[in-house]
N, C-alpha and C positions, 0 to 999 in steps of 0.2 A: 503494500499500499504506499502511496506517496504522501508526503507532508503537504497539508492544505496551505494555500496562499494566505499569508497574514493579512493582506489587505481585504481579501474576501471575508475572512473571519471577523475583521474589524467592522466591516460594513454590516455583516449579519448580526453581530452583537449590538451594534448601535441601532439597527432597525428594530430588533426585538425590545430594546430598552425604550425607544420612542413609542412603539405600539403599546407597551405596557403602561407607560405614563398616560397616553391618550385614553386608554381603556379606564384607567383609574380616575381621570378627570370626568369622563362621561358618566361613570357609575356614581360619583358624588353628586353630579348635576341631576341625574335621574332620582336619586334618593331625596334630594332637597325638594324636588318638584312633588314627589309622593307625599312628603311631609306637609307641604302646603295644601295638597288636595285633601289629605286626611283631616286638616284643621278645618277647612271649609266644609267638608262633609259633616263633621261634628256640629258645626254651627247650623247647618241646614237641618240636622236631626233635632236640634234643641228647638229651632223655630217651628218645626213641624209638630213636635209634641205640644208646644204652647198653643198652636193653632187648633189642634184636636181638643185640648182642654177648654179653650174659649168657646169653641163650637158646642162642646157638650154642655158647658155651663149655660149658654144662651138658649139651647134647645131643651134643657132640663132632662138630658139623657146621660148615660155613662159613656165614656170614651169607647169602652169595649162594645157596647150596643151600637154605636154609630159606625165603628170600624166593621162590624159584622153585618150591618144592614138591618139590625133589629130595632127599628125606630118606634115600635109599638109599645115598648115597656119604658115608662118613666121612672124617675127616682122617687 
């Protein structure tokens, strides 16, 4: 077997290092976007719960009755 060219090995190692760095940066970016999406989702869930509670209070039904479509039974 022959000895590989040092220039080729250097280019290969540099390329692998650059790709690894790029993947790491992209991974951090994707994770930060996921965190922001999760925060907005939690806010939406809180708003949705408050809307259900307000609607139930105004119609004098329970939240479970409204969600299940059982509007005939009042509190």
